[in-house]
C-alpha positions as CSV (number, residue, x, y, z in Angstrom):
1,M,2.9,12.8,27.7
2,D,3.4,9.9,25.7
3,R,-0.3,8.0,23.9
4,V,-2.9,9.4,23.5
5,E,-6.2,7.1,25.2
6,T,-8.9,8.3,23.1
7,P,-8.2,11.0,20.0
8,V,-10.9,12.0,18.6
9,T,-11.8,9.8,15.1
10,H,-15.2,10.9,14.7
11,P,-15.5,12.7,11.0
12,A,-17.3,15.5,12.2
13,E,-16.8,16.4,16.0
14,A,-12.5,15.6,15.1
15,F,-13.0,18.3,12.0
16,E,-14.9,20.6,14.6
17,A,-11.9,19.7,17.0
18,L,-9.1,20.8,13.9
19,V,-11.2,24.1,13.4
20,E,-10.6,24.9,17.4
21,L,-6.9,23.5,17.6
22,V,-5.9,25.7,14.0
23,G,-8.1,28.2,15.1
24,K,-5.6,29.3,17.9
25,G,-3.0,29.6,15.8
26,R,0.6,29.0,16.2
27,V,0.5,25.7,13.9
28,A,3.2,23.2,12.7
29,V,3.0,21.3,10.0
30,L,3.7,18.3,8.6
31,S,3.5,16.8,5.1
32,G,3.4,13.8,3.3
33,A,2.6,12.2,-0.2
34,G,-0.4,12.5,0.2
35,I,-1.3,15.8,-0.2
36,S,0.8,15.7,-3.5
37,T,-1.6,12.7,-5.0
38,D,-4.0,15.1,-6.7
39,S,-1.6,16.9,-8.2
40,G,-1.1,13.5,-10.0
41,I,2.2,12.2,-8.0
42,P,1.7,9.7,-6.1
43,D,2.4,8.8,-2.9
44,Y,4.6,6.1,-1.7
45,R,2.0,3.9,1.1
46,G,-2.0,5.1,0.6
47,P,-4.0,4.3,-1.7
48,S,-2.3,5.3,-5.0
49,G,1.2,4.0,-3.1
50,S,3.5,3.2,-5.5
51,L,5.5,1.1,-3.2
52,R,3.0,-1.2,-4.2
53,R,4.6,-1.5,-7.5
54,H,7.9,0.4,-7.3
55,T,11.0,0.1,-5.3
56,P,12.5,3.1,-4.7
57,M,16.4,4.2,-5.0
58,T,18.6,3.9,-2.1
59,Y,20.8,6.0,-1.2
60,Q,23.8,2.9,-1.0
61,Q,22.7,1.7,-4.5
62,F,22.6,5.1,-6.2
63,M,26.0,5.9,-4.7
64,N,27.9,2.6,-5.1
65,D,25.9,0.6,-8.1
66,A,26.3,2.5,-11.6
67,A,24.2,0.2,-13.1
68,A,21.5,1.2,-11.1
69,R,22.6,4.6,-11.1
70,H,22.6,5.0,-14.8
71,R,19.2,3.2,-14.8
72,Y,17.7,6.0,-11.6
73,W,18.7,8.8,-14.1
74,A,17.5,7.5,-17.0
75,R,13.9,7.1,-14.9
76,S,14.7,9.9,-13.9
77,Y,15.3,11.9,-17.0
78,L,11.8,11.0,-18.4
79,G,10.0,11.1,-14.3
80,W,10.7,15.0,-14.8
81,R,8.4,15.8,-17.3
82,Q,5.3,14.8,-14.7
83,I,7.0,16.3,-12.2
84,E,7.9,19.5,-13.7
85,K,4.1,19.8,-15.3
86,A,2.5,19.3,-11.7
87,R,0.5,22.0,-10.6
88,P,-0.3,22.9,-6.6
89,N,-3.8,21.4,-5.8
90,A,-6.1,22.2,-3.6
91,A,-4.3,21.3,-0.8
92,H,-1.1,23.2,-1.0
93,R,-3.4,26.5,-1.6
94,A,-5.4,25.7,1.5
95,V,-2.1,25.4,3.6
96,A,-0.8,28.9,2.0
97,D,-4.2,30.4,2.7
98,L,-4.1,29.5,6.5
99,Q,-0.2,30.6,6.5
100,R,-2.0,33.9,5.3
101,Q,-4.3,34.3,8.1
102,G,-1.4,34.2,10.0
103,L,-1.8,30.3,11.5
104,L,0.9,28.6,10.9
105,E,4.4,28.3,12.4
106,G,5.9,26.9,9.8
107,V,5.4,24.6,7.1
108,I,7.9,21.1,7.0
109,T,7.0,18.5,3.6
110,Q,8.6,15.4,3.5
111,N,8.1,15.7,-0.4
112,V,10.6,17.2,-3.2
113,D,8.0,18.2,-5.8
114,G,8.0,21.6,-4.7
115,L,4.2,22.0,-4.9
116,H,3.7,23.6,-1.3
117,Q,5.8,26.9,-2.5
118,A,4.2,26.7,-6.1
119,G,0.8,26.7,-4.0
120,G,1.8,30.4,-2.2
121,A,3.1,29.2,0.8
122,S,6.3,30.6,2.2
123,G,9.6,29.3,4.1
124,V,8.6,25.7,3.4
125,I,11.3,23.6,5.0
126,E,12.0,20.6,2.9
127,L,13.0,18.1,5.0
128,H,14.0,15.9,1.9
129,G,15.2,17.9,-0.3
130,G,13.6,18.8,-4.1
131,L,14.0,17.4,-7.3
132,D,14.6,21.5,-9.1
133,R,18.0,21.3,-8.0
134,V,21.5,18.4,-8.3
135,I,24.5,18.5,-6.6
136,C,27.8,17.2,-8.0
137,L,29.2,14.2,-5.7
138,D,32.7,15.1,-7.1
139,C,33.1,19.5,-6.5
140,G,29.7,19.7,-4.5
141,R,28.4,22.5,-6.6
142,P,25.2,22.8,-7.7
143,T,22.6,22.8,-10.4
144,S,19.5,23.4,-11.4
145,R,17.0,21.0,-12.5
146,A,16.1,23.0,-15.2
147,E,19.9,23.1,-16.5
148,L,20.4,19.6,-16.2
149,D,17.8,18.9,-18.7
150,T,18.6,21.0,-21.3
151,A,22.3,18.9,-21.3
152,L,20.5,16.1,-20.9
153,R,17.9,17.0,-23.7
154,E,20.7,17.7,-25.8
155,A,23.4,14.6,-25.1
156,N,19.4,12.3,-26.0
157,P,17.5,13.8,-28.6
158,H,16.4,10.5,-29.7
159,F,15.8,9.3,-25.9
160,T,11.6,10.2,-26.1
161,E,9.9,7.3,-25.0
162,E,7.4,8.1,-22.6
163,G,7.8,6.2,-19.0
164,G,4.9,4.5,-16.8
165,A,3.4,6.6,-13.7
166,V,5.8,8.9,-12.1
167,N,6.6,7.5,-8.6
168,P,6.7,9.9,-5.2
169,D,10.6,10.4,-6.4
170,G,10.3,11.2,-9.7
171,D,11.5,8.4,-11.6
172,V,9.3,6.2,-13.9
173,E,9.0,2.5,-15.3
174,L,11.0,2.0,-17.9
175,A,11.9,-1.3,-19.7
176,E,15.4,-2.5,-19.0
177,E,16.8,-2.3,-23.0
178,R,15.9,0.8,-23.2
179,L,18.3,1.8,-20.7
180,A,21.2,1.2,-22.3
181,G,20.2,4.3,-25.2
182,F,20.5,6.6,-22.5
183,V,23.1,8.7,-21.6
184,M,24.3,10.8,-18.8
185,V,25.9,13.7,-18.6
186,P,28.5,14.7,-16.1
187,C,29.0,18.2,-14.1
188,R,30.0,20.9,-16.2
189,F,32.0,22.8,-13.5
190,C,34.3,19.3,-13.1
191,G,33.2,16.4,-14.5
192,G,31.9,14.6,-11.9
193,Q,29.1,12.7,-10.6
194,L,25.5,14.5,-10.2
195,K,22.9,13.3,-7.5
196,P,19.9,15.0,-7.2
197,D,19.2,17.3,-3.7
198,V,16.9,14.7,-2.0
199,V,17.6,12.8,0.9
200,F,17.1,9.2,-0.8
201,F,15.8,6.4,1.5
202,G,18.8,5.5,3.7
203,E,20.7,8.5,3.5
204,T,20.7,11.1,6.8
205,V,18.9,13.9,6.2
206,P,21.2,17.2,7.1
207,R,22.0,18.4,11.2
208,P,21.1,21.3,10.7
209,R,17.5,20.9,8.4
210,V,16.7,18.7,11.6
211,L,17.6,21.1,14.6
212,E,15.9,23.6,12.0
213,C,12.1,21.9,12.1
214,F,13.0,20.8,15.7
215,G,12.8,24.8,15.8
216,L,9.8,24.9,14.4
217,V,8.0,22.7,16.7
218,D,9.5,23.7,19.5
219,R,7.9,27.5,18.5
220,A,4.8,25.4,18.1
221,A,1.5,24.8,19.6
222,S,0.6,22.3,17.8
223,L,1.9,19.6,14.9
224,L,-0.6,19.4,12.5
225,I,0.1,15.8,10.6
226,L,-1.3,17.0,6.6
227,G,-0.8,13.2,4.6
228,S,1.9,11.3,6.0
229,S,2.0,7.9,6.4
230,L,4.9,8.3,9.3
231,K,6.1,5.2,8.2
232,V,10.0,6.9,8.1
233,M,11.8,8.1,11.4
234,S,12.3,11.5,9.8
235,G,8.9,12.7,10.5
236,F,7.8,10.4,13.1
237,R,10.1,11.8,14.9
238,F,9.1,15.3,15.2
239,V,5.4,13.2,16.4
240,L,7.0,11.6,19.4
241,H,8.8,15.1,20.4
242,A,5.4,17.2,20.4
243,R,3.9,14.3,22.3
244,K,6.5,13.4,24.5
245,E,8.7,16.2,24.6
246,L,6.4,19.1,24.1
247,G,3.3,17.7,25.3
248,I,1.1,19.8,22.9
249,P,-1.8,18.3,21.1
250,V,-1.1,16.0,17.4
251,A,-3.4,16.3,15.0
252,I,-3.4,13.8,12.1
253,V,-5.5,13.9,8.3
254,N,-4.2,11.1,6.4
255,Q,-6.1,8.5,4.3
256,G,-5.5,5.2,6.1
257,E,-3.4,4.1,9.3
258,T,-0.5,6.1,10.4
259,R,2.3,5.4,12.8
260,G,1.4,8.3,14.8
261,D,-2.1,7.0,15.4
262,A,-1.5,6.3,18.6
263,Y,0.1,9.1,19.5
264,C,-2.5,11.8,18.3
265,D,-5.4,14.2,19.7
266,L,-7.3,13.7,17.1
267,R,-7.3,11.6,13.8
268,L,-9.5,12.7,10.7
269,D,-9.1,9.8,7.7
270,A,-10.5,11.3,5.1
271,P,-8.7,12.9,1.3
272,L,-7.0,16.1,1.6
273,G,-8.7,17.8,-1.5
274,E,-11.2,18.2,0.7
275,I,-10.7,18.2,4.2
276,V,-7.9,20.9,4.0
277,P,-9.6,23.7,2.0
278,R,-12.9,23.1,4.7
279,L,-10.4,23.3,7.2
280,A,-9.1,26.9,5.9
281,H,-12.3,28.2,5.4
282,G,-13.9,27.1,8.4
283,V,-11.3,28.9,10.5
284,R,-11.3,31.8,8.0
285,A,-15.6,31.5,9.4
286,K,-15.2,31.3,12.7
287,C,-13.1,34.5,13.2
288,V,-15.5,36.2,11.5
289,I,-17.6,35.1,13.9
290,N,-16.1,35.6,16.7
């Protein structure tokens, strides 16, 4: 099975079809930045898309350019304040509700904000890692972001200027003249370079994690995309796998067009904070009636 000729797109019909599909259970969820916008974290390409004003850090820049790496950590130091304060919204809690109802095979998220787990979901596969962890590029030892933040506060007592809006990758806009005043700390174990435990643009997702995600989709009866434009192959490949290799239904809920629109069975263009809670409620009500 390749492309779907006529996916259901009428809002009322698509929502009813979505309730029917999810109500059958064994749903694999793949979420993207769009599910976290109501928590104050913008997405990349949607209505609040940060790519309109911000070029994200690439793996090549971070690894090969000391100035770019310093710039990232200065901006990330301030951005972490907003990420840390972000709270799960109604869509995150609704995904956890669907999981408690026993309808989900599992959750894969492209987000690095940890909000699915904070919203009550368990066993979430963080495809692109998590901002709450840091790793040393030299010795490989992990450190919690909270521990690093304590060390950075001590090293930067006067670096307190608030930055601009936080970006999905956890940094903020910051005037170039402010960068020189920031002091980055090394790994406390070996003195090496630190990197957030996230997959930057241009970086490869660890193979074991990819295989874990494919295994989840293989066990599922359907794939539900929540808040992702699927522009990046790391997420889009699961749509192709579900459609071409497995032949299972694919449903997409997102604001704006996605790369997977031609491969889905139903499509809802709507705010996640409204639709996902309605979905969880609708499935529960349908189960009670039946």
